[in-house]
C-alpha positions as CSV (number, residue, x, y, z in Angstrom):
1,M,-32.3,-77.0,34.7
2,T,-33.0,-78.5,31.3
3,G,-31.1,-77.7,28.2
4,P,-32.7,-76.7,24.8
5,R,-35.2,-79.1,23.3
6,F,-33.8,-80.9,20.3
7,G,-36.0,-80.5,17.2
8,M,-38.6,-78.0,16.0
9,T,-42.3,-78.6,16.3
10,P,-45.0,-77.0,14.0
11,K,-46.0,-74.6,16.7
12,D,-42.3,-73.4,17.1
13,L,-43.0,-71.4,14.0
14,Y,-44.7,-68.9,16.3
15,D,-41.3,-68.3,18.0
16,V,-39.2,-67.8,14.8
17,T,-37.5,-64.4,14.6
18,L,-36.0,-63.3,11.3
19,A,-33.5,-60.5,10.9
20,G,-32.9,-59.1,7.4
21,D,-32.5,-56.2,5.0
22,P,-29.5,-54.6,6.7
23,R,-28.6,-51.1,5.8
24,L,-25.3,-49.3,6.8
25,S,-25.5,-45.6,7.8
26,P,-23.5,-43.2,5.6
27,D,-20.9,-42.7,8.4
28,G,-20.4,-46.5,8.6
29,K,-21.2,-46.6,12.4
30,T,-24.8,-48.0,12.6
31,V,-26.7,-50.8,10.9
32,A,-30.5,-50.6,10.5
33,F,-32.3,-53.8,9.8
34,V,-35.7,-55.4,10.0
35,V,-36.8,-57.9,12.6
36,T,-39.9,-60.0,11.7
37,T,-41.7,-62.1,14.3
38,V,-45.0,-64.1,14.4
39,D,-48.0,-63.0,16.4
40,E,-50.0,-66.2,17.1
41,E,-53.0,-64.3,18.6
42,E,-53.3,-61.9,15.7
43,N,-52.2,-64.4,13.1
44,T,-49.8,-61.9,11.5
45,Y,-46.2,-61.2,11.0
46,P,-45.3,-57.9,12.8
47,S,-42.0,-56.4,12.0
48,A,-39.9,-53.5,13.4
49,I,-36.8,-51.6,12.5
50,W,-33.8,-52.2,14.8
51,L,-30.4,-50.4,15.1
52,V,-27.1,-51.9,16.1
53,P,-23.5,-50.4,16.2
54,A,-21.6,-51.7,13.2
55,D,-18.6,-52.5,15.5
56,G,-20.8,-54.6,17.9
57,S,-19.9,-52.2,20.8
58,A,-23.5,-52.3,22.1
59,K,-26.6,-54.6,21.9
60,P,-29.2,-54.1,19.2
61,R,-32.0,-51.8,20.1
62,R,-35.5,-51.5,18.7
63,F,-36.1,-48.3,16.8
64,T,-39.8,-48.5,15.8
65,F,-42.6,-49.9,17.8
66,G,-46.2,-51.2,17.5
67,K,-47.9,-54.4,16.3
68,R,-47.9,-53.6,12.6
69,R,-45.3,-54.0,9.8
70,D,-42.4,-51.6,9.6
71,A,-39.9,-52.4,6.8
72,S,-37.4,-51.2,4.2
73,P,-35.3,-48.9,6.4
74,R,-33.3,-46.4,4.2
75,W,-30.9,-43.8,5.5
76,S,-31.0,-40.2,4.4
77,P,-27.8,-39.2,2.7
78,D,-26.7,-37.2,5.8
79,G,-27.5,-40.0,8.1
80,T,-29.9,-38.1,10.3
81,K,-33.2,-39.8,9.2
82,L,-34.6,-43.1,8.3
83,A,-37.3,-43.6,5.7
84,F,-39.4,-46.7,6.0
85,V,-42.7,-48.1,5.0
86,S,-45.3,-49.1,7.6
87,T,-48.9,-50.3,8.0
88,R,-49.2,-48.6,11.3
89,D,-52.0,-46.3,10.1
90,N,-53.3,-48.5,7.3
91,E,-53.6,-52.3,7.9
92,K,-53.9,-53.0,4.2
93,A,-51.4,-50.6,2.6
94,A,-47.9,-49.7,3.8
95,Q,-47.3,-46.0,3.7
96,L,-44.0,-44.1,3.6
97,Y,-42.7,-42.4,6.6
98,V,-39.6,-40.5,7.7
99,L,-38.2,-40.6,11.3
100,P,-35.3,-38.7,12.8
101,V,-32.6,-41.1,14.1
102,E,-32.3,-39.2,17.3
103,G,-35.9,-39.7,18.0
104,G,-39.2,-37.9,17.6
105,E,-42.4,-38.4,15.7
106,A,-42.5,-40.2,12.3
107,R,-43.7,-38.0,9.5
108,Q,-46.2,-39.7,7.1
109,L,-45.4,-38.8,3.5
110,T,-48.1,-40.9,1.7
111,D,-51.7,-41.8,2.0
112,L,-52.3,-44.1,-0.9
113,A,-54.7,-46.9,-1.6
114,E,-51.9,-49.3,-2.3
115,S,-48.5,-49.9,-0.5
116,A,-45.4,-47.7,-1.2
117,D,-42.5,-49.9,-2.2
118,E,-38.9,-49.7,-3.5
119,I,-38.2,-46.5,-1.6
120,T,-34.9,-44.6,-2.4
121,W,-33.6,-41.2,-1.3
122,S,-32.4,-38.6,-3.8
123,P,-28.6,-38.0,-3.2
124,D,-29.3,-34.4,-2.2
125,G,-31.7,-35.7,0.6
126,T,-34.6,-33.6,-0.5
127,R,-36.9,-36.2,-2.1
128,I,-37.8,-39.9,-2.1
129,A,-38.7,-41.9,-5.1
130,F,-40.9,-45.0,-4.7
131,T,-43.3,-47.3,-6.5
132,S,-46.9,-48.0,-5.8
133,R,-49.8,-49.6,-7.6
134,V,-52.5,-47.3,-8.9
135,R,-56.1,-48.6,-8.9
136,D,-58.7,-48.1,-11.5
137,E,-61.7,-46.1,-10.3
138,A,-63.8,-49.2,-10.5
139,Y,-62.2,-50.4,-7.3
140,D,-64.2,-47.8,-5.4
141,A,-67.5,-49.6,-6.3
142,D,-69.3,-50.7,-3.1
143,D,-70.9,-53.7,-4.6
144,D,-69.0,-56.0,-7.0
145,R,-72.3,-57.1,-8.5
146,S,-72.7,-53.6,-10.1
147,R,-69.0,-53.2,-10.9
148,E,-68.0,-52.7,-14.5
149,P,-66.6,-56.0,-16.1
150,R,-62.9,-56.3,-16.4
151,H,-61.8,-55.6,-19.9
152,I,-58.4,-57.3,-20.4
153,K,-56.1,-56.8,-23.5
154,R,-52.8,-58.0,-22.1
155,L,-51.5,-61.4,-21.1
156,R,-49.9,-60.0,-17.9
157,Y,-53.1,-59.1,-16.3
158,R,-52.7,-60.8,-12.8
159,L,-49.9,-62.0,-10.5
160,D,-49.8,-64.6,-7.8
161,S,-49.9,-63.1,-4.2
162,V,-50.6,-59.7,-5.9
163,G,-54.0,-60.2,-7.7
164,W,-55.2,-58.1,-10.6
165,T,-52.4,-56.0,-12.2
166,F,-53.8,-54.8,-15.5
167,D,-56.0,-52.2,-13.8
168,R,-53.6,-51.5,-10.9
169,P,-50.2,-50.9,-12.6
170,R,-47.1,-50.2,-10.6
171,R,-46.2,-46.6,-11.0
172,L,-43.2,-44.4,-10.2
173,F,-43.6,-41.6,-7.7
174,V,-41.5,-38.8,-6.1
175,V,-42.4,-37.0,-2.8
176,P,-40.6,-34.3,-1.0
177,A,-38.8,-35.7,2.2
178,D,-40.3,-33.0,4.3
179,G,-43.8,-33.8,3.4
180,S,-44.4,-30.3,1.9
181,E,-46.2,-31.7,-1.2
182,E,-48.3,-34.7,-2.1
183,P,-46.5,-37.5,-4.0
184,K,-46.2,-36.9,-7.8
185,Q,-46.9,-39.7,-10.2
186,L,-44.2,-39.3,-13.0
187,L,-45.5,-41.5,-15.8
188,T,-48.8,-42.8,-17.3
189,G,-49.7,-45.2,-20.0
190,D,-50.3,-49.0,-20.4
191,F,-47.1,-49.9,-18.7
192,E,-45.4,-50.5,-15.3
193,E,-42.3,-49.2,-13.7
194,S,-40.0,-50.7,-11.1
195,G,-36.6,-50.4,-9.5
196,P,-36.2,-46.6,-9.3
197,A,-32.5,-45.3,-9.0
198,W,-31.5,-41.6,-8.7
199,S,-28.8,-40.1,-10.8
200,P,-26.0,-38.7,-8.6
201,D,-27.1,-35.1,-9.4
202,S,-30.6,-35.9,-8.2
203,K,-32.1,-34.7,-11.5
204,Q,-33.0,-38.0,-13.1
205,I,-34.4,-41.4,-12.2
206,A,-33.6,-44.7,-13.9
207,F,-36.1,-47.5,-13.8
208,S,-36.9,-50.8,-15.5
209,S,-40.0,-51.1,-17.7
210,S,-41.5,-52.8,-20.7
211,R,-42.9,-50.1,-23.0
212,H,-42.9,-51.5,-26.5
213,K,-45.9,-52.8,-28.5
214,D,-46.0,-56.4,-27.4
215,W,-44.4,-56.1,-24.0
216,D,-46.8,-58.5,-22.4
217,V,-46.0,-61.3,-24.7
218,D,-42.2,-61.3,-25.3
219,L,-41.2,-60.4,-21.7
220,V,-38.5,-58.0,-22.8
221,N,-37.5,-55.2,-20.4
222,D,-35.4,-52.0,-20.8
223,I,-33.8,-49.4,-18.6
224,Y,-35.3,-46.0,-19.0
225,V,-34.4,-42.5,-17.6
226,V,-37.0,-39.9,-16.7
227,G,-36.6,-36.4,-15.2
228,A,-37.2,-36.2,-11.5
229,N,-40.2,-33.9,-12.2
230,G,-41.6,-36.1,-14.9
231,G,-41.5,-35.9,-18.7
232,R,-40.9,-38.3,-21.5
233,P,-38.8,-41.3,-20.5
234,R,-35.6,-42.0,-22.5
235,K,-34.6,-45.6,-23.3
236,V,-31.0,-46.2,-22.4
237,T,-30.8,-50.0,-23.2
238,N,-32.0,-51.8,-26.4
239,T,-32.2,-55.4,-25.4
240,T,-33.9,-58.6,-26.2
241,D,-33.4,-59.6,-22.6
242,G,-35.0,-59.1,-19.2
243,V,-33.2,-56.3,-17.4
244,S,-33.9,-54.8,-14.0
245,L,-32.5,-53.1,-10.9
246,P,-30.6,-50.2,-12.4
247,S,-28.0,-48.3,-10.4
248,W,-25.8,-45.2,-11.3
249,S,-22.1,-45.0,-10.8
250,P,-21.2,-42.2,-8.4
251,D,-19.8,-40.1,-11.2
252,G,-23.0,-40.5,-13.2
253,K,-21.2,-42.0,-16.3
254,H,-22.5,-45.5,-16.1
255,I,-25.7,-47.5,-15.3
256,A,-25.3,-51.0,-14.0
257,Y,-28.2,-53.4,-13.9
258,A,-29.2,-57.1,-13.7
259,C,-29.7,-58.9,-17.0
260,T,-31.3,-62.2,-17.9
261,P,-30.3,-63.1,-21.5
262,E,-33.2,-64.3,-23.7
263,R,-35.5,-64.1,-20.7
264,S,-35.3,-67.8,-20.3
265,G,-36.1,-69.6,-17.0
266,T,-32.8,-71.4,-17.0
267,K,-30.5,-68.6,-18.1
268,H,-28.3,-67.1,-15.4
269,T,-29.1,-63.6,-14.4
270,Q,-25.9,-61.5,-15.0
271,I,-24.5,-58.1,-14.0
272,A,-24.2,-55.6,-16.9
273,V,-23.0,-52.1,-17.4
274,D,-24.0,-49.9,-20.3
275,G,-24.9,-53.1,-22.4
276,K,-21.8,-55.0,-21.5
277,I,-22.3,-58.2,-19.5
278,L,-19.5,-58.6,-16.9
279,T,-20.2,-61.8,-15.2
280,A,-20.9,-64.5,-17.9
281,H,-17.5,-66.1,-17.3
282,L,-18.6,-67.1,-13.8
283,D,-21.3,-69.4,-15.1
284,R,-23.4,-68.8,-12.0
285,N,-26.7,-67.1,-11.3
286,C,-26.2,-63.6,-10.0
287,S,-29.7,-63.1,-8.6
288,P,-30.0,-65.1,-5.4
289,F,-33.4,-65.8,-3.9
290,M,-33.7,-63.8,-0.7
291,A,-30.6,-61.6,-1.4
292,S,-31.4,-60.0,-4.8
293,R,-30.7,-56.2,-4.9
294,E,-29.4,-53.7,-7.4
295,P,-25.7,-53.9,-8.4
296,M,-24.0,-51.9,-5.7
297,W,-21.2,-49.5,-6.8
298,L,-18.0,-49.4,-4.7
299,G,-16.5,-46.2,-6.2
300,N,-16.7,-45.6,-9.9
301,D,-15.0,-48.8,-11.1
302,K,-16.2,-51.7,-8.9
303,I,-19.6,-53.3,-8.4
304,L,-20.7,-55.6,-5.6
305,F,-23.1,-58.4,-6.2
306,A,-24.1,-61.8,-5.0
307,L,-24.5,-65.2,-6.7
308,E,-25.7,-68.7,-6.0
309,E,-23.0,-71.4,-5.5
310,H,-23.5,-75.1,-4.5
311,G,-26.3,-74.3,-1.9
312,N,-24.6,-71.1,-0.7
313,N,-24.4,-67.4,-1.5
314,T,-21.2,-65.6,-2.3
315,L,-20.4,-61.9,-2.5
316,L,-18.1,-60.7,-5.2
317,T,-16.9,-57.5,-6.9
318,T,-16.4,-56.9,-10.5
319,D,-14.5,-54.2,-12.3
320,L,-15.7,-52.7,-15.5
321,N,-13.6,-55.1,-17.5
322,G,-15.2,-58.2,-15.8
323,K,-12.4,-59.0,-13.4
324,T,-14.0,-60.5,-10.3
325,R,-12.9,-61.0,-6.7
326,V,-14.6,-62.9,-3.9
327,V,-15.1,-60.7,-0.8
328,L,-17.5,-62.9,1.3
329,Q,-17.9,-66.7,1.1
330,G,-19.0,-69.6,3.3
331,D,-21.6,-72.2,4.1
332,F,-24.5,-69.9,4.5
333,R,-27.3,-68.1,2.6
334,L,-27.7,-64.4,2.6
335,H,-30.9,-62.5,3.6
336,G,-29.7,-59.1,2.4
337,Y,-26.4,-57.2,2.3
338,D,-25.1,-53.6,2.2
339,G,-21.5,-53.2,1.2
340,P,-18.8,-56.0,1.2
341,K,-19.1,-56.7,5.0
342,V,-22.5,-55.9,6.4
343,H,-25.0,-58.7,5.7
344,A,-27.7,-61.0,7.1
345,R,-27.1,-64.7,6.9
346,S,-28.5,-68.0,8.1
347,T,-27.3,-71.6,8.2
348,P,-29.3,-74.9,8.7
349,T,-28.9,-74.5,12.5
350,T,-29.1,-70.7,12.9
351,L,-31.8,-68.2,12.3
352,P,-31.0,-65.2,10.1
353,E,-28.6,-62.9,12.0
354,I,-26.8,-59.6,11.2
355,F,-23.0,-59.7,10.6
356,N,-20.3,-57.2,9.9
357,G,-17.7,-59.3,8.2
358,T,-17.1,-62.1,10.6
359,K,-18.4,-60.2,13.6
360,Q,-21.9,-61.3,14.6
361,L,-24.0,-58.3,15.7
362,T,-27.3,-60.1,16.6
363,N,-28.1,-63.4,18.3
364,F,-31.8,-64.2,18.0
365,T,-31.0,-67.8,17.6
366,K,-29.9,-67.9,21.2
367,T,-33.5,-67.4,22.4
368,F,-35.1,-69.8,20.0
369,K,-36.3,-72.8,22.1
370,P,-35.4,-75.8,20.0
371,K,-31.9,-77.0,19.1
372,L,-31.7,-77.4,15.3
373,V,-30.6,-80.4,13.4
374,A,-27.5,-80.1,11.2
375,P,-27.4,-81.7,7.7
376,K,-24.6,-83.8,6.2
377,R,-23.6,-83.3,2.6
378,F,-23.2,-86.2,0.3
379,T,-23.2,-86.9,-3.5
380,A,-25.1,-89.4,-5.6
381,I,-24.2,-90.6,-9.1
382,S,-27.1,-90.4,-11.4
383,E,-27.9,-92.9,-14.2
384,D,-25.7,-91.2,-16.9
385,G,-22.8,-90.7,-14.5
386,S,-23.7,-87.1,-13.4
387,E,-22.7,-86.2,-9.8
388,V,-25.7,-84.7,-7.8
389,E,-25.1,-82.7,-4.7
390,A,-27.4,-83.7,-1.8
391,W,-27.8,-83.4,2.0
392,V,-29.3,-85.6,4.7
393,M,-30.6,-84.7,8.2
394,R,-30.7,-87.4,10.8
395,P,-33.9,-87.5,12.8
396,A,-33.7,-85.4,16.0
397,N,-33.0,-87.6,19.0
398,A,-32.2,-90.5,16.8
399,T,-31.1,-93.7,18.6
400,K,-28.0,-95.4,17.3
401,G,-28.8,-98.7,15.5
402,K,-32.4,-97.7,14.9
403,R,-33.8,-97.2,11.4
404,Y,-36.3,-94.3,10.6
405,P,-38.6,-93.5,7.7
406,A,-37.1,-90.9,5.3
407,L,-38.7,-88.0,3.3
408,L,-37.3,-87.1,-0.1
409,N,-37.9,-83.3,-0.4
410,I,-37.8,-81.7,-3.9
411,H,-37.6,-78.0,-4.3
412,G,-39.7,-75.7,-6.5
413,G,-38.5,-73.6,-9.4
414,P,-37.1,-75.7,-10.8
415,F,-34.4,-72.9,-11.2
416,T,-33.7,-72.5,-7.5
417,Q,-31.4,-74.4,-5.0
418,Y,-31.5,-76.1,-1.7
419,G,-28.5,-75.7,0.6
420,N,-27.1,-74.1,3.6
421,V,-30.0,-72.1,5.0
422,F,-32.4,-72.2,7.9
423,F,-35.5,-74.0,6.6
424,D,-38.3,-74.6,9.0
425,E,-39.8,-77.5,6.9
426,F,-36.7,-79.8,7.2
427,Q,-36.4,-79.0,10.9
428,V,-40.0,-79.9,11.6
429,Y,-39.8,-83.2,9.7
430,A,-36.5,-84.2,11.5
431,A,-38.0,-83.4,14.8
432,A,-41.0,-85.6,14.0
433,G,-38.8,-88.6,13.6
434,Y,-37.9,-88.6,9.8
435,A,-34.6,-88.6,8.1
436,V,-34.7,-85.7,5.6
437,V,-33.1,-86.0,2.2
438,Y,-32.8,-83.1,-0.3
439,C,-30.8,-82.3,-3.3
440,N,-30.2,-80.0,-6.3
441,P,-31.1,-82.2,-9.4
442,R,-30.6,-81.0,-13.0
443,G,-32.7,-77.9,-13.6
444,S,-31.5,-76.3,-10.3
445,S,-29.6,-73.1,-10.0
446,G,-26.4,-72.7,-8.1
447,Y,-24.3,-74.6,-10.7
448,S,-23.5,-74.2,-14.4
449,E,-25.9,-72.9,-16.9
450,A,-25.8,-76.3,-18.6
451,W,-27.0,-77.9,-15.4
452,G,-30.0,-75.7,-15.2
453,A,-30.8,-76.0,-18.9
454,A,-30.6,-79.8,-18.9
455,I,-34.4,-80.1,-18.6
456,N,-35.3,-77.6,-21.2
457,G,-37.4,-78.9,-24.0
458,P,-35.7,-81.0,-26.8
459,K,-36.0,-78.1,-29.2
460,L,-33.7,-76.1,-26.9
461,G,-31.3,-78.9,-26.3
462,G,-32.6,-80.4,-23.1
463,S,-34.6,-83.6,-22.4
464,G,-37.7,-82.0,-20.7
465,W,-39.1,-82.1,-17.2
466,G,-39.3,-85.6,-15.6
467,T,-36.2,-87.0,-17.4
468,V,-32.7,-86.5,-16.1
469,D,-34.1,-84.7,-13.1
470,Y,-36.1,-87.8,-12.2
471,D,-33.0,-89.9,-12.6
472,D,-31.1,-87.5,-10.3
473,V,-33.7,-87.5,-7.4
474,I,-34.1,-91.3,-7.5
475,A,-30.3,-91.7,-7.4
476,V,-30.1,-89.5,-4.4
477,I,-32.7,-91.3,-2.3
478,E,-31.3,-94.7,-3.2
479,T,-27.7,-93.5,-2.4
480,A,-29.0,-92.2,0.9
481,V,-30.6,-95.5,1.7
482,E,-27.3,-97.3,1.0
483,K,-25.0,-94.8,2.7
484,F,-26.9,-94.0,5.9
485,D,-27.8,-96.9,8.2
486,F,-30.5,-94.9,10.1
487,I,-32.7,-94.8,7.0
488,D,-35.3,-97.5,6.6
489,G,-35.5,-98.1,2.8
490,R,-38.9,-99.7,3.2
491,R,-40.5,-96.6,4.6
492,L,-39.8,-93.7,2.1
493,G,-42.0,-90.7,1.5
494,V,-41.7,-88.0,-1.2
495,I,-42.9,-84.4,-0.9
496,G,-42.5,-81.3,-2.9
497,G,-44.3,-78.0,-4.0
498,S,-44.7,-76.3,-7.2
499,Y,-42.0,-77.8,-9.5
500,G,-41.4,-80.1,-6.5
501,G,-45.1,-81.0,-6.6
502,Y,-44.8,-81.7,-10.3
503,M,-41.9,-84.1,-9.6
504,T,-43.8,-85.7,-6.8
505,S,-46.8,-86.4,-9.1
506,W,-44.5,-87.5,-11.8
507,I,-42.5,-89.9,-9.5
508,V,-45.5,-91.7,-8.1
509,G,-46.8,-92.1,-11.7
510,H,-43.5,-93.8,-12.7
511,T,-42.5,-95.9,-9.6
512,N,-44.0,-97.4,-6.6
513,R,-40.8,-97.1,-4.6
514,F,-42.3,-94.7,-2.1
515,K,-45.0,-95.6,0.5
516,A,-46.6,-92.2,0.6
517,A,-46.5,-88.8,-1.2
518,V,-47.5,-85.2,-0.7
519,S,-48.0,-83.3,-4.0
520,E,-48.3,-79.7,-3.2
521,R,-49.3,-76.7,-5.4
522,A,-48.2,-78.8,-8.3
523,V,-48.2,-78.6,-12.1
524,N,-50.1,-81.6,-13.2
525,N,-51.6,-80.8,-16.6
526,W,-49.4,-78.6,-18.8
527,H,-52.3,-78.0,-21.3
528,S,-54.5,-76.3,-18.8
529,M,-51.6,-74.7,-17.0
530,N,-50.7,-72.8,-20.1
531,G,-53.8,-70.8,-19.9
532,S,-54.9,-70.8,-16.3
533,S,-51.6,-69.8,-14.6
534,D,-50.5,-66.2,-14.3
535,I,-47.2,-67.3,-16.0
536,G,-48.2,-70.5,-17.7
537,W,-47.6,-69.2,-21.2
538,V,-44.0,-68.1,-20.5
539,F,-42.8,-71.8,-20.4
540,K,-42.4,-71.6,-24.2
541,A,-39.1,-70.0,-23.3
542,Q,-38.1,-73.2,-21.5
543,F,-39.7,-75.9,-23.6
544,G,-39.3,-74.3,-27.1
545,T,-42.9,-75.0,-28.1
546,T,-46.5,-74.2,-27.2
547,P,-49.2,-76.7,-26.5
548,W,-50.8,-76.2,-29.8
549,E,-47.4,-76.6,-31.7
550,D,-46.6,-79.8,-29.9
551,P,-49.7,-81.3,-28.2
552,E,-48.1,-84.7,-27.8
553,G,-45.0,-83.4,-26.2
554,W,-46.9,-81.4,-23.6
555,T,-49.2,-84.3,-22.9
556,E,-46.1,-86.6,-22.5
557,M,-44.6,-84.2,-20.0
558,S,-47.8,-83.9,-17.9
559,P,-48.0,-86.0,-14.7
560,I,-51.8,-86.3,-15.3
561,T,-51.1,-88.6,-18.3
562,Y,-49.7,-91.2,-16.0
563,A,-52.2,-90.8,-13.1
564,D,-53.7,-94.2,-13.8
565,K,-50.4,-95.8,-12.9
566,I,-50.4,-94.1,-9.4
567,T,-50.8,-96.6,-6.6
568,T,-48.9,-94.7,-3.9
569,P,-51.1,-93.1,-1.3
570,T,-51.1,-89.5,-2.2
571,L,-52.1,-86.3,-0.4
572,V,-52.9,-83.5,-2.7
573,M,-52.5,-80.0,-1.2
574,H,-53.3,-76.7,-2.8
575,S,-54.2,-73.1,-2.0
576,E,-57.5,-71.8,-3.3
577,N,-56.1,-68.4,-4.3
578,D,-53.0,-69.9,-6.1
579,L,-52.5,-68.1,-9.4
580,R,-49.1,-69.6,-10.2
581,C,-50.3,-73.2,-10.2
582,P,-54.1,-72.8,-10.1
583,I,-56.0,-75.1,-7.8
584,E,-57.6,-76.8,-10.9
585,Q,-54.2,-78.5,-11.2
586,G,-54.8,-80.2,-7.9
587,E,-58.4,-80.8,-8.6
588,Q,-57.6,-82.8,-11.7
589,L,-55.2,-85.1,-10.0
590,F,-57.5,-85.7,-7.1
591,T,-60.5,-86.3,-9.3
592,I,-58.8,-88.9,-11.4
593,L,-57.3,-90.8,-8.5
594,R,-60.6,-90.8,-6.6
595,Q,-62.4,-92.2,-9.7
596,L,-59.8,-94.9,-9.8
597,K,-60.5,-95.6,-6.1
598,R,-56.9,-95.0,-5.2
599,D,-55.7,-93.9,-1.7
600,V,-55.9,-90.1,-2.1
601,E,-56.9,-87.2,0.0
602,F,-57.3,-83.5,-1.0
603,V,-56.6,-80.5,1.3
604,R,-57.5,-77.0,0.2
605,F,-56.3,-73.9,2.0
606,P,-58.7,-70.9,1.7
607,A,-57.5,-67.3,1.2
608,E,-53.9,-68.5,0.4
609,S,-51.7,-68.0,-2.6
610,H,-48.8,-70.1,-4.1
611,E,-46.7,-68.7,-1.2
612,L,-48.6,-70.5,1.5
613,S,-45.6,-72.4,2.9
614,R,-43.4,-69.3,3.0
615,S,-45.7,-66.3,3.8
616,G,-49.2,-67.7,4.3
617,S,-51.0,-67.0,7.5
618,P,-49.2,-68.4,10.6
619,F,-52.2,-70.5,11.5
620,H,-52.4,-72.0,8.0
621,R,-48.6,-72.7,8.0
622,V,-48.8,-74.5,11.3
623,R,-51.9,-76.5,10.2
624,R,-50.1,-77.4,6.9
625,F,-47.2,-78.9,9.0
626,E,-49.7,-80.8,11.2
627,I,-51.6,-82.2,8.3
628,I,-48.4,-83.4,6.4
629,L,-47.1,-85.0,9.6
630,D,-50.4,-86.7,10.2
631,W,-50.5,-88.1,6.7
632,F,-46.9,-89.5,6.8
633,K,-47.6,-90.9,10.3
634,R,-50.6,-92.8,9.0
635,K,-48.9,-94.0,5.8
636,L,-45.3,-94.6,6.8
């Protein structure tokens, strides 16, 4: 009998099982959570709701069935029912359902053109609030050739992975939980609403919205309150910041929310109550990727939240005076939590699993075929003496004394972090025989605000993209070559997407240290990015200028400016429906390099957005891996 296979191949993606979004029943006895799998034949991601005793006294059991997507399980206040969204009766739009926990038929509460989202029960259990996009009547046209032209007046008119938004705004709805009435849209106007939260008496709903004159330009949000039956909304904050995810204290006296001061891309998101920020002294980002949710009240005087910390996530509580206490900490990343103990987490060598404190309630990793590669943490000293946190993975099945090519991976953002989390990309590269090197250079989250702000524009006290961050990643790969004898310093590749794609394009325009590069969904020309991206114009908040105010500065910071210096074989990869870094960014780099007769290839993925590597079709994600591995095999 053979043991587990060491290392993950591209097609192992079809066997990945992800557990997340755990929710504890009101009596504390049962955890509902979502299990997402991959259907190779249908090229989809079916998901189902599962239940498991919170004490681990029995194995998890599947609660909903079918080959569609069931998600967002939310317990009724009395614990007898679960609300959830599902595509079971509509492949394109997830509708809202309620199902008795003891079994029976699910009751469908909505039949909307767009998906229901952000569902939340009223405390008295009679109604459910949610949000959904509302389409303009023009979407009913049978033939786009005779459709009315789109008349756009706002900058925020489309969104990557979502599409047009100006004529499909996100609206706030309420529907009776027994399905006795149709959903009621509470508000209208040239605005959007998100993050509904019920008041304890079930009479009001708090939400986040931008409803002032130039809301599309300044990106300021506020918290509003509206009656559960509709009416004129009342603004309860008055900020110049980005606020979201409101939640009421149980006694109804306070509203907590997430707050990003000055709406800057490198400012930490903080936890605030009634206008008072409680977490600034932590100097960490309190809105982790994959684990972001509303501040969770524990009684009337404590709030639970998560933050990013050196590649990990930590759960803490704060009181109303800002006194914090760690309640959950370790070398892992969260994929959701509900209370101080129940959470989903993964590590580099385990799939996301459900835990109650230290007790593991699920074990989907056990049935995953490949044995995963563990990373080793190390630090590098950058040119100015800064210490950069980094990790290296030895190639799967590496032979002692043999040297292997290495891939320097650079994350997107840039205000995100690599760290202790299951990441299919690193596992696939390691299994293919590469040492995998990754790090959190300046500009990353998970560290001090000064670390993230170091690559702001000079007018904001930083040195700009492609400066100290470049020094950091180069120091990391050179340190790895020096420290780890299994790395062949003559066979180095570099790869990254989004900001990581930017850095890849930048690196090969400034050094020939690498033998091959993959620049994926990159920013290559800041001037065109400003107008073509769904969020290109917001980078003034990070650079302190606009392209017309500082054309030379934006040119100097564009990798395309140095394309004539690129001699490294470069694979340009892009998605044709990418609105975040539009495909013209890849087209420009490829066109210049081909005109210069450089070693360059261009791969375009149809029908995919900026999120290809994370949530693109399973087929395209597998093909992406195969194309990348083929490229590096040929060049390294």
